[in-house]
Backbone as ProteinMPNN parsed JSONL, in Angstrom:
{"seq_chain_A": "ECLFLLPPLQTQIAIADYLDTQTANIDQEIELLTAKVSKYKQLKQTLISDTVTKGLDKSAKLKPSGVEWIGDIPQGWEVRRLKDFIIFSIAGEVIDVSYWGEGDELMYSAGKYPVKCNFEGFPSRKRTKQNDILIARNGDGFIHAPEVGAIYTNVVQMARLSAKVNKYFILYAMDTIKFNINQTSNGDFIASL", "coords_chain_A": {"N_chain_A": [[-4.757, -6.691, 41.459], [-5.127, -3.467, 40.568], [-3.061, -0.66, 40.134], [-2.961, 2.844, 39.465], [-1.738, 5.797, 38.36], [-2.44, 8.918, 39.286], [-3.076, 11.958, 38.981], [-3.598, 15.28, 39.844], [-7.568, 16.671, 38.99], [-7.604, 18.411, 36.886], [-5.273, 17.996, 35.463], [-5.382, 15.304, 34.623], [-7.576, 16.003, 32.921], [-6.206, 17.816, 31.268], [-4.593, 16.086, 30.241], [-6.284, 14.03, 29.053], [-7.262, 15.772, 27.027], [-5.048, 16.644, 25.44], [-4.147, 14.125, 24.386], [-6.8, 13.118, 22.994], [-6.651, 15.164, 20.649], [-3.96, 14.852, 19.664], [-3.682, 12.05, 19.257], [-6.146, 11.894, 17.206], [-4.881, 13.378, 15.04], [-2.99, 11.81, 14.681], [-4.286, 9.505, 13.63], [-5.709, 10.895, 11.668], [-3.43, 11.117, 9.73], [-2.963, 8.376, 9.492], [-4.892, 7.181, 7.632], [-4.473, 9.064, 5.436], [-2.138, 8.014, 4.35], [-3.033, 5.149, 4.446], [-4.623, 5.595, 2.221], [-2.734, 6.595, 0.165], [-1.119, 4.112, 0.063], [-2.393, 2.675, -1.058], [-3.264, 3.536, -3.366], [-0.76, 3.614, -4.56], [-0.476, 1.198, -4.696], [-2.302, 0.293, -6.586], [-0.94, 1.752, -8.707], [1.23, 0.577, -9.259], [0.131, -1.791, -9.737], [-0.916, -1.245, -12.185], [1.192, -0.386, -13.891], [2.726, -3.145, -13.869], [0.911, -4.452, -15.403], [0.453, -2.796, -17.883], [2.94, -2.708, -18.819], [3.809, -5.718, -19.004], [1.964, -6.476, -20.824], [1.919, -4.44, -23.256], [4.626, -3.888, -23.44], [7.846, -2.371, -23.683], [8.507, -0.412, -25.447], [6.637, 2.222, -26.18], [5.818, 3.565, -28.52], [5.501, 1.03, -30.343], [3.979, -0.728, -33.03], [0.836, -1.883, -33.015], [-1.315, -4.861, -32.553], [-4.299, -6.727, -32.898], [-4.671, -9.11, -29.681], [-6.472, -11.328, -29.348], [-7.765, -11.911, -26.9], [-9.873, -10.576, -24.63], [-9.512, -9.035, -22.304], [-6.363, -8.628, -22.315], [-6.359, -7.052, -24.425], [-4.839, -5.252, -27.251], [-1.797, -6.092, -28.802], [1.545, -5.493, -29.251], [3.393, -5.845, -32.371], [4.664, -8.934, -33.403], [4.73, -10.343, -31.103], [3.284, -13.045, -29.389], [0.099, -14.519, -28.214], [0.067, -17.423, -26.088], [-0.515, -20.291, -24.275], [0.222, -21.068, -20.999], [0.988, -23.41, -20.063], [2.581, -24.433, -22.384], [4.972, -23.494, -22.065], [5.758, -24.918, -19.838], [8.083, -27.516, -18.743], [8.158, -29.552, -17.012], [6.036, -30.547, -14.184], [5.047, -30.817, -10.912], [3.936, -31.347, -7.342], [4.342, -30.495, -4.471], [5.513, -31.518, -0.817], [3.84, -33.364, 1.612], [4.176, -31.611, 4.565], [4.597, -31.68, 7.73], [3.369, -29.386, 10.455], [5.525, -29.185, 12.611], [7.443, -28.849, 11.659], [7.983, -26.452, 10.685], [8.918, -23.084, 10.93], [11.335, -22.749, 11.911], [15.077, -23.816, 11.541], [17.342, -23.992, 8.472], [16.321, -24.054, 6.062], [14.377, -22.643, 3.297], [10.537, -22.838, 2.847], [8.275, -22.969, 1.103], [4.599, -21.999, 0.756], [1.102, -21.918, 0.918], [1.098, -19.434, 1.974], [2.257, -15.861, 1.266], [4.556, -15.274, 1.665], [8.036, -16.959, 1.981], [8.822, -19.451, 4.61], [10.871, -20.521, 7.085], [12.158, -23.702, 7.859], [13.027, -27.119, 8.911], [12.761, -29.445, 7.841], [14.167, -32.227, 6.253], [13.488, -34.557, 4.662], [12.689, -33.817, 2.029], [12.393, -34.733, -1.054], [15.175, -34.92, -3.212], [14.953, -35.026, -5.907], [12.527, -33.388, -6.543], [13.315, -30.665, -5.522], [13.443, -27.257, -6.114], [14.481, -25.89, -9.2], [17.001, -23.552, -11.794], [15.157, -22.261, -13.36], [12.285, -22.375, -12.387], [8.968, -22.029, -11.312], [6.765, -21.333, -8.467], [3.511, -21.91, -7.503], [0.976, -21.372, -5.695], [-1.54, -23.389, -4.835], [-3.82, -22.994, -3.309], [-5.861, -20.753, -1.363], [-4.342, -17.575, -1.98], [-3.178, -17.895, -4.651], [-0.467, -17.413, -4.8], [2.513, -16.7, -6.215], [6.028, -17.505, -6.82], [9.217, -16.96, -7.553], [11.583, -19.278, -7.241], [14.481, -19.38, -5.045], [17.258, -21.618, -6.127], [17.165, -25.186, -5.178], [15.169, -24.82, -3.19], [11.989, -25.735, -0.894], [8.747, -27.164, -0.895], [5.312, -27.218, 0.051], [2.633, -29.793, -0.143], [0.755, -28.059, -1.23], [1.527, -26.583, -2.834], [1.891, -25.855, -6.486], [5.263, -27.088, -8.356], [6.393, -25.395, -11.093], [8.257, -25.984, -14.131], [10.294, -23.996, -16.145], [10.669, -23.416, -19.795], [13.456, -22.655, -21.328], [13.39, -21.144, -22.909], [11.666, -18.762, -22.062], [11.617, -16.091, -19.594], [11.541, -16.443, -16.229], [11.198, -14.417, -14.117], [9.597, -12.519, -15.83], [7.464, -14.351, -16.393], [6.084, -14.347, -13.871], [5.661, -11.884, -13.263], [3.605, -11.228, -15.429], [1.771, -13.643, -15.031], [0.999, -12.296, -12.383], [-0.618, -10.17, -13.25], [-2.564, -12.044, -14.701], [-3.502, -13.211, -12.686], [-4.437, -10.869, -11.598], [-6.442, -9.864, -13.363], [-8.378, -11.812, -13.879], [-9.097, -12.103, -11.271], [-10.975, -9.676, -11.04], [-12.7, -9.784, -13.014], [-13.861, -12.51, -13.402], [-15.191, -15.318, -11.824], [-13.078, -15.315, -9.896], [-11.362, -18.098, -9.954], [-8.366, -17.967, -9.861], [-6.744, -20.427, -10.121], [-7.759, -22.279, -11.538], [-8.488, -21.224, -13.952], [-5.84, -21.18, -14.935]], "CA_chain_A": [[-4.958, -5.719, 42.092], [-4.53, -2.611, 39.525], [-3.031, 0.58, 40.645], [-3.307, 3.733, 38.601], [-1.099, 7.012, 38.624], [-3.524, 9.529, 39.535], [-2.515, 13.314, 39.092], [-5.055, 15.921, 40.153], [-8.299, 16.372, 38.073], [-7.402, 19.278, 35.965], [-4.217, 17.585, 34.842], [-6.098, 14.355, 33.949], [-8.774, 16.717, 31.533], [-5.308, 18.282, 30.252], [-3.703, 15.011, 29.502], [-6.956, 13.46, 28.259], [-7.737, 16.475, 25.906], [-4.126, 16.644, 24.488], [-4.01, 12.777, 23.816], [-7.539, 13.315, 21.907], [-5.978, 15.636, 20.001], [-2.998, 14.019, 19.045], [-4.215, 10.598, 18.752], [-6.84, 12.141, 16.505], [-4.284, 13.822, 14.11], [-2.27, 10.504, 13.874], [-5.602, 8.952, 13.066], [-6.098, 11.276, 10.146], [-2.168, 10.6, 8.983], [-2.879, 6.914, 9.145], [-5.975, 7.538, 6.961], [-4.08, 9.875, 4.265], [-1.078, 7.183, 4.42], [-3.582, 4.355, 3.866], [-5.077, 5.602, 0.831], [-1.787, 6.84, -0.587], [-0.551, 2.791, -0.161], [-3.767, 1.758, -1.912], [-2.882, 4.22, -4.797], [0.674, 3.421, -5.168], [-0.469, -0.502, -5.276], [-2.946, 0.383, -7.764], [-0.319, 2.597, -9.417], [2.209, -0.411, -9.453], [-0.384, -2.904, -10.759], [-0.964, -0.749, -13.715], [2.489, -0.423, -14.463], [3.226, -4.09, -14.398], [0.157, -4.901, -16.48], [0.795, -1.968, -19.109], [4.565, -3.311, -19.498], [3.924, -6.691, -19.712], [0.963, -6.602, -22.284], [2.172, -3.873, -24.322], [6.507, -3.696, -23.7], [8.928, -0.815, -23.198], [8.216, 0.552, -26.594], [5.191, 2.505, -26.442], [5.416, 3.631, -30.0], [5.283, 0.177, -30.968], [2.815, -0.998, -33.687], [0.063, -2.926, -32.116], [-2.318, -6.224, -33.263], [-5.425, -7.637, -31.843], [-4.099, -10.204, -28.952], [-7.785, -12.3, -29.562], [-7.875, -11.679, -25.499], [-10.447, -9.265, -24.16], [-8.729, -8.322, -21.002], [-5.333, -8.119, -22.748], [-6.579, -5.848, -25.815], [-3.957, -4.999, -28.335], [-0.318, -6.01, -28.391], [2.907, -5.471, -29.841], [3.302, -6.943, -33.204], [5.92, -9.547, -33.058], [4.741, -10.777, -30.014], [1.983, -13.877, -29.798], [-0.438, -15.015, -26.844], [0.331, -18.643, -25.512], [-0.872, -20.896, -23.095], [1.643, -21.3, -19.629], [1.306, -24.954, -19.704], [3.453, -24.604, -23.637], [6.158, -23.027, -21.619], [5.904, -25.979, -19.034], [8.576, -28.686, -19.066], [7.823, -30.569, -15.871], [5.29, -29.923, -13.146], [5.221, -31.416, -9.848], [3.246, -30.625, -6.175], [5.307, -30.671, -3.277], [5.152, -32.786, -0.179], [3.403, -32.83, 2.913], [5.439, -31.099, 5.596], [3.929, -31.217, 9.03], [3.667, -27.945, 10.749], [6.091, -29.139, 13.222], [8.601, -28.599, 11.231], [7.949, -24.997, 10.536], [9.577, -21.745, 11.748], [13.037, -22.628, 12.314], [16.043, -24.309, 10.17], [18.177, -23.129, 7.386], [15.643, -24.055, 4.83], [12.859, -21.883, 3.121], [9.931, -23.837, 2.65], [7.094, -22.237, 0.616], [3.255, -22.6, 1.572], [0.049, -21.327, 0.368], [1.16, -18.315, 2.059], [2.923, -14.933, 0.564], [5.896, -15.369, 2.013], [8.235, -18.501, 2.583], [9.115, -19.879, 6.076], [12.023, -21.348, 7.953], [11.822, -25.1, 7.969], [14.097, -27.952, 9.148], [12.387, -30.589, 7.308], [15.166, -33.213, 6.015], [13.204, -35.206, 3.887], [12.281, -33.56, 0.916], [13.041, -35.239, -2.113], [16.156, -34.075, -3.965], [14.337, -34.726, -7.406], [11.427, -32.072, -6.444], [13.895, -29.758, -5.221], [13.807, -26.25, -7.178], [16.285, -25.548, -10.361], [17.075, -22.285, -12.025], [14.259, -21.723, -13.922], [11.388, -22.903, -11.501], [8.332, -21.157, -10.651], [5.746, -22.002, -7.485], [2.037, -21.508, -7.666], [0.305, -21.64, -4.122], [-2.832, -23.99, -5.529], [-5.017, -22.873, -2.679], [-5.521, -19.594, -0.708], [-4.457, -16.503, -2.778], [-2.69, -18.346, -5.199], [0.593, -16.884, -4.55], [3.362, -17.16, -7.194], [7.056, -17.31, -6.486], [10.555, -17.703, -8.328], [12.369, -19.257, -5.542], [15.883, -19.928, -5.218], [17.6, -22.853, -6.724], [17.117, -25.915, -3.97], [13.711, -24.746, -2.422], [11.183, -27.053, -0.814], [7.364, -26.663, -1.1], [4.404, -27.875, 0.448], [1.863, -29.991, -1.03], [-0.174, -27.024, -1.593], [1.924, -25.766, -4.069], [2.77, -26.569, -7.839], [6.231, -26.33, -8.821], [6.698, -25.491, -12.863], [9.735, -25.626, -14.328], [9.821, -23.473, -17.297], [11.516, -24.01, -20.648], [14.716, -21.89, -21.332], [12.546, -19.903, -23.918], [10.916, -17.823, -21.005], [12.246, -15.772, -18.197], [10.806, -16.517, -15.172], [10.691, -13.116, -13.956], [8.376, -11.937, -16.845], [6.526, -15.056, -16.364], [6.068, -14.158, -12.943], [4.663, -10.367, -13.826], [2.574, -11.903, -16.361], [1.139, -14.234, -13.928], [0.155, -11.352, -11.63], [-1.435, -9.679, -14.24], [-3.544, -12.445, -15.354], [-4.515, -13.366, -11.715], [-5.473, -9.628, -11.108], [-7.67, -9.575, -14.339], [-9.154, -13.127, -13.142], [-10.124, -11.574, -9.858], [-11.591, -8.655, -11.292], [-13.587, -9.853, -14.075], [-14.728, -13.525, -13.36], [-15.339, -16.05, -10.913], [-11.882, -14.931, -9.165], [-10.5, -18.982, -9.55], [-6.806, -17.828, -10.947], [-5.819, -21.464, -10.735], [-8.542, -23.145, -12.401], [-8.123, -20.468, -15.232], [-4.306, -21.577, -15.683]], "C_chain_A": [[-4.023, -4.283, 40.745], [-4.355, -1.473, 40.026], [-2.803, 1.349, 39.582], [-2.508, 4.7, 38.839], [-2.353, 7.841, 38.801], [-3.284, 11.054, 39.853], [-4.123, 14.031, 39.187], [-5.839, 15.989, 38.543], [-8.039, 17.279, 37.028], [-6.32, 18.909, 35.069], [-4.854, 16.742, 34.158], [-6.864, 15.048, 33.025], [-7.303, 17.123, 30.821], [-4.805, 17.089, 29.557], [-4.651, 14.574, 28.246], [-7.364, 14.207, 26.412], [-6.552, 16.679, 24.76], [-4.05, 15.206, 23.707], [-5.317, 12.829, 22.683], [-7.231, 13.886, 20.634], [-4.803, 15.157, 19.054], [-2.886, 12.598, 18.276], [-5.263, 10.814, 17.43], [-6.0, 12.401, 14.815], [-3.524, 12.659, 13.278], [-3.313, 9.468, 13.502], [-5.74, 9.493, 11.309], [-4.766, 11.158, 9.245], [-2.41, 9.561, 8.318], [-3.91, 6.818, 7.894], [-5.278, 7.786, 5.662], [-3.036, 8.701, 3.83], [-1.605, 5.737, 3.716], [-4.065, 4.685, 2.213], [-4.037, 6.101, 0.064], [-0.719, 5.245, -0.859], [-1.293, 2.359, -1.253], [-3.411, 2.585, -3.471], [-1.64, 3.873, -5.428], [0.316, 1.897, -5.639], [-1.238, -0.334, -6.426], [-2.088, 0.877, -9.296], [0.753, 1.607, -10.035], [1.012, -1.787, -10.299], [-0.746, -2.422, -12.171], [-0.055, -0.884, -14.223], [3.064, -1.788, -15.021], [2.111, -4.645, -15.452], [0.12, -4.241, -17.885], [1.816, -2.735, -19.939], [4.601, -4.679, -19.865], [2.687, -7.425, -20.9], [1.41, -5.891, -23.568], [3.621, -3.559, -24.724], [6.492, -2.531, -23.008], [8.702, 0.135, -23.902], [6.958, 1.019, -26.882], [4.557, 3.32, -27.766], [5.392, 2.547, -30.913], [4.094, -0.279, -31.687], [2.093, -2.097, -33.309], [-0.747, -3.831, -33.22], [-3.296, -6.189, -32.183], [-4.591, -8.548, -31.182], [-5.271, -11.278, -29.01], [-7.956, -12.681, -27.946], [-8.517, -10.352, -25.247], [-9.542, -8.488, -23.544], [-7.225, -7.695, -21.19], [-5.513, -7.169, -23.695], [-5.389, -6.155, -26.784], [-2.296, -5.447, -27.806], [0.685, -5.844, -29.145], [2.876, -6.553, -31.129], [4.673, -7.502, -33.412], [5.843, -10.431, -31.883], [3.105, -11.811, -30.17], [1.667, -14.354, -28.365], [-0.128, -16.642, -27.146], [-0.201, -19.037, -24.637], [0.154, -20.839, -22.229], [1.852, -22.499, -20.168], [2.578, -24.969, -21.569], [4.528, -24.059, -23.053], [7.037, -24.058, -20.553], [6.453, -27.135, -19.377], [8.398, -29.923, -18.052], [6.939, -29.939, -14.874], [5.249, -31.034, -12.299], [4.553, -30.887, -8.614], [4.439, -31.489, -5.268], [4.879, -31.812, -2.235], [4.47, -32.3, 1.154], [3.861, -32.724, 3.969], [4.426, -30.816, 6.84], [4.308, -29.961, 9.815], [5.132, -28.077, 11.638], [7.516, -28.974, 13.268], [8.858, -27.172, 10.665], [8.397, -24.102, 11.462], [10.641, -21.784, 12.332], [13.794, -23.672, 11.714], [16.26, -23.495, 9.597], [16.983, -23.417, 6.244], [14.438, -23.153, 4.373], [12.026, -22.696, 2.517], [8.668, -22.732, 2.087], [5.69, -23.028, 0.57], [2.422, -21.792, 0.918], [0.272, -19.552, 0.621], [2.085, -17.062, 1.305], [4.164, -14.991, 0.664], [6.64, -16.753, 2.334], [8.742, -18.198, 4.106], [10.063, -20.665, 6.086], [11.552, -22.616, 8.061], [12.994, -25.948, 8.43], [13.397, -29.541, 8.67], [13.61, -31.152, 6.335], [14.871, -34.015, 5.072], [12.606, -34.896, 2.905], [12.945, -33.841, -0.342], [14.017, -34.725, -3.202], [15.543, -33.465, -5.391], [13.213, -33.561, -7.186], [12.31, -30.681, -5.877], [13.944, -28.656, -6.442], [14.808, -26.186, -8.358], [16.05, -24.311, -10.498], [15.823, -21.691, -12.661], [12.609, -22.128, -13.557], [10.524, -21.911, -11.344], [7.099, -21.923, -9.303], [4.707, -21.282, -7.521], [1.636, -22.109, -6.388], [-0.862, -22.245, -5.28], [-4.081, -23.771, -4.777], [-4.678, -21.326, -2.082], [-5.609, -18.573, -1.894], [-3.882, -16.776, -3.775], [-1.512, -17.422, -5.833], [1.573, -17.379, -5.58], [4.885, -16.599, -6.811], [8.088, -17.559, -7.289], [11.518, -17.593, -6.887], [13.909, -19.481, -6.252], [16.095, -21.479, -5.422], [17.67, -23.605, -5.148], [15.858, -25.646, -3.0], [12.79, -25.94, -2.444], [9.917, -26.176, -0.901], [6.498, -27.65, -0.536], [3.388, -28.425, -0.423], [0.645, -29.138, -1.482], [0.118, -25.942, -2.652], [2.589, -26.738, -5.239], [3.998, -25.983, -8.329], [6.145, -26.666, -10.77], [7.987, -25.172, -13.178], [9.824, -25.257, -16.323], [10.579, -23.833, -18.368], [12.38, -22.529, -20.806], [14.404, -20.728, -22.12], [12.003, -18.417, -23.311], [11.873, -17.502, -19.971], [11.258, -15.825, -17.061], [10.344, -15.245, -14.447], [9.453, -12.517, -14.314], [7.224, -12.706, -16.643], [5.532, -14.69, -14.846], [4.791, -12.485, -12.881], [3.545, -10.685, -14.273], [1.334, -12.53, -15.693], [0.182, -13.566, -12.906], [-0.824, -10.851, -11.964], [-2.616, -10.198, -14.542], [-4.293, -12.996, -13.962], [-5.234, -12.077, -11.173], [-6.651, -9.497, -12.069], [-8.781, -10.685, -14.012], [-10.078, -12.857, -12.187], [-10.922, -10.815, -9.872], [-12.723, -9.026, -12.286], [-14.129, -11.214, -14.302], [-14.99, -14.038, -12.499], [-14.24, -16.017, -9.423], [-10.863, -16.19, -9.029], [-9.553, -18.482, -10.485], [-6.44, -19.434, -10.885], [-6.307, -22.557, -11.432], [-8.483, -22.522, -13.68], [-6.635, -20.758, -15.466], [-4.676, -22.321, -16.559]], "O_chain_A": [[-2.878, -4.233, 40.298], [-5.377, -0.964, 40.486], [-2.415, 0.74, 38.585], [-2.344, 4.623, 40.056], [-3.385, 7.314, 38.386], [-3.303, 11.369, 41.043], [-5.238, 13.641, 38.841], [-5.368, 15.673, 37.45], [-8.351, 16.754, 35.959], [-6.319, 19.406, 33.943], [-5.084, 17.088, 33.0], [-6.756, 14.455, 31.952], [-7.221, 16.701, 29.667], [-4.612, 17.116, 28.341], [-4.353, 14.6, 27.052], [-7.589, 13.704, 25.311], [-6.79, 16.834, 23.563], [-3.903, 15.192, 22.484], [-5.004, 12.61, 21.513], [-7.471, 13.271, 19.595], [-4.861, 15.143, 17.825], [-2.325, 12.2, 17.255], [-5.228, 9.916, 16.589], [-6.329, 11.862, 13.758], [-3.388, 12.468, 12.07], [-2.853, 8.456, 12.972], [-5.826, 8.877, 10.247], [-4.95, 11.1, 8.029], [-2.278, 9.426, 7.102], [-3.403, 6.132, 7.008], [-5.369, 6.933, 4.779], [-3.207, 8.437, 2.64], [-1.011, 5.191, 2.787], [-3.797, 3.981, 1.239], [-4.42, 6.096, -1.105], [0.181, 5.184, -1.696], [-0.847, 1.757, -2.23], [-3.365, 1.983, -4.544], [-1.479, 3.839, -6.648], [0.708, 1.428, -6.707], [-0.774, -0.898, -7.417], [-2.358, 0.587, -10.461], [1.136, 1.778, -11.192], [1.285, -2.476, -11.282], [-0.841, -3.173, -13.142], [-0.136, -1.577, -15.237], [3.657, -1.889, -16.095], [2.554, -5.325, -16.378], [-0.163, -4.883, -18.897], [1.766, -3.202, -21.077], [5.252, -5.019, -20.852], [2.648, -8.489, -21.518], [1.365, -6.411, -24.683], [3.961, -3.132, -25.828], [5.75, -1.928, -22.233], [8.633, 1.302, -23.514], [6.204, 0.444, -27.667], [3.389, 3.617, -28.019], [5.289, 2.779, -32.118], [3.064, -0.263, -31.013], [2.617, -3.21, -33.256], [-0.812, -3.596, -34.427], [-3.211, -5.797, -31.02], [-3.667, -8.965, -31.88], [-4.846, -12.358, -28.599], [-8.309, -13.841, -27.735], [-8.0, -9.266, -25.509], [-8.916, -7.534, -24.005], [-6.808, -6.7, -20.597], [-4.613, -6.331, -23.742], [-5.071, -7.32, -27.024], [-1.773, -5.183, -26.723], [0.356, -6.401, -30.192], [2.494, -7.721, -31.054], [5.671, -6.798, -33.569], [6.763, -11.211, -31.637], [2.111, -11.474, -30.814], [2.514, -14.565, -27.497], [-0.089, -17.064, -28.302], [-0.565, -18.15, -23.866], [1.207, -20.495, -22.767], [2.907, -22.694, -20.77], [3.441, -25.845, -21.521], [5.43, -24.202, -23.878], [8.253, -24.133, -20.376], [5.839, -27.907, -20.114], [8.513, -31.102, -18.387], [7.097, -28.73, -14.704], [5.388, -32.163, -12.769], [4.516, -29.66, -8.714], [5.063, -32.546, -5.362], [4.16, -32.769, -2.522], [4.527, -31.171, 1.642], [4.06, -33.782, 4.567], [3.621, -29.885, 6.877], [5.467, -29.547, 9.813], [5.936, -27.164, 11.451], [8.381, -28.944, 14.144], [9.966, -26.866, 10.224], [8.293, -24.289, 12.675], [10.973, -20.984, 13.207], [13.089, -24.588, 11.292], [15.789, -22.367, 9.741], [17.005, -22.51, 5.413], [13.528, -22.981, 5.184], [12.503, -23.388, 1.618], [8.286, -21.783, 2.771], [5.557, -24.241, 0.413], [2.937, -20.874, 0.279], [-0.137, -18.649, -0.11], [2.845, -17.629, 0.52], [4.89, -14.744, -0.299], [5.995, -17.642, 2.89], [8.981, -17.112, 4.633], [10.207, -21.511, 5.204], [10.372, -22.687, 8.403], [14.079, -25.38, 8.306], [13.648, -30.593, 9.259], [14.011, -30.29, 5.554], [15.839, -34.395, 4.413], [11.735, -35.721, 2.628], [13.969, -33.243, -0.673], [13.516, -34.065, -4.113], [15.524, -32.334, -5.877], [13.291, -32.715, -8.076], [11.686, -29.619, -5.9], [14.369, -28.971, -7.554], [15.982, -26.514, -8.186], [15.237, -23.715, -9.791], [15.553, -20.524, -12.378], [11.787, -22.164, -14.472], [11.025, -20.795, -11.213], [6.724, -23.087, -9.445], [4.808, -20.057, -7.57], [1.955, -23.256, -6.076], [-1.05, -21.703, -6.369], [-5.182, -24.127, -5.199], [-3.593, -20.765, -2.232], [-6.563, -18.554, -2.672], [-3.815, -15.704, -4.376], [-1.517, -16.865, -6.931], [1.464, -18.575, -5.848], [5.019, -15.409, -6.524], [7.91, -18.603, -7.916], [11.921, -16.76, -6.075], [14.307, -19.659, -7.403], [15.347, -22.368, -5.017], [18.055, -23.007, -4.143], [15.692, -26.396, -2.038], [12.654, -26.801, -3.313], [9.879, -24.947, -0.961], [6.813, -28.839, -0.581], [3.112, -27.775, -1.432], [-0.327, -29.628, -2.057], [-0.504, -24.993, -3.13], [3.317, -27.729, -5.189], [4.081, -24.806, -8.681], [5.937, -27.687, -11.425], [8.697, -24.311, -12.66], [9.549, -25.939, -17.311], [11.374, -24.719, -18.053], [11.919, -21.457, -20.415], [14.946, -19.624, -22.068], [11.945, -17.328, -23.881], [12.723, -18.264, -19.511], [10.202, -15.194, -17.108], [9.147, -15.079, -14.213], [8.541, -12.12, -13.589], [6.11, -12.184, -16.653], [4.308, -14.814, -14.886], [3.62, -12.279, -12.564], [2.504, -10.487, -13.648], [0.184, -12.095, -15.757], [-0.944, -13.946, -12.587], [-1.874, -10.893, -11.323], [-3.624, -9.509, -14.696], [-5.502, -13.223, -14.0], [-6.274, -12.078, -10.514], [-7.735, -9.075, -11.667], [-9.969, -10.378, -13.909], [-11.276, -13.128, -12.103], [-11.774, -10.847, -8.984], [-13.744, -8.344, -12.192], [-14.855, -11.333, -15.289], [-15.238, -13.136, -11.699], [-14.469, -16.488, -8.309], [-9.817, -16.041, -8.399], [-9.753, -18.499, -11.7], [-5.686, -19.733, -11.811], [-5.667, -23.52, -11.854], [-8.419, -23.304, -14.629], [-6.317, -20.379, -16.593], [-3.857, -22.825, -17.327]]}, "name": "protein", "num_of_chains": 1, "seq": "ECLFLLPPLQTQIAIADYLDTQTANIDQEIELLTAKVSKYKQLKQTLISDTVTKGLDKSAKLKPSGVEWIGDIPQGWEVRRLKDFIIFSIAGEVIDVSYWGEGDELMYSAGKYPVKCNFEGFPSRKRTKQNDILIARNGDGFIHAPEVGAIYTNVVQMARLSAKVNKYFILYAMDTIKFNINQTSNGDFIASL"}
């Protein structure tokens, strides 16, 4: 049995008219804010891409990179393959979903954000160290700079980077590569690494 409040008809009309106007105004604001968010995301991606490929010194002399989508790079920079900086790489463990959602561990999987987990059987030799990054091998190919000791599922590849690179720079650079691959090719980021 569904009960309604029923004011007089004129009050119903006034309320409906008021709500039509107010919700239309809110919808218009949502559209404007959505457009702003989209522009800010684009600005963020451009900032990251330009800074990762051109550096902080905008007056630096440039040279051809040899990679079309990168364009020119500062003199003294070089283009190298990611695998040149990886000293060790391994996939995570199969972690049943019954362990997901609660616990003290942060676990990385194919999603954008880690989830809480109570899986105690993760091998210590696979736990992340200081200069490790995690790359989701399916889904959107999310890339993470995890805290030391993190765990990850079998759809995530851990890459231990050499001390010659900063993992946060590599994270930004990989986001730029991922963006350009998704824009210019078949969109298979992981296969392109």
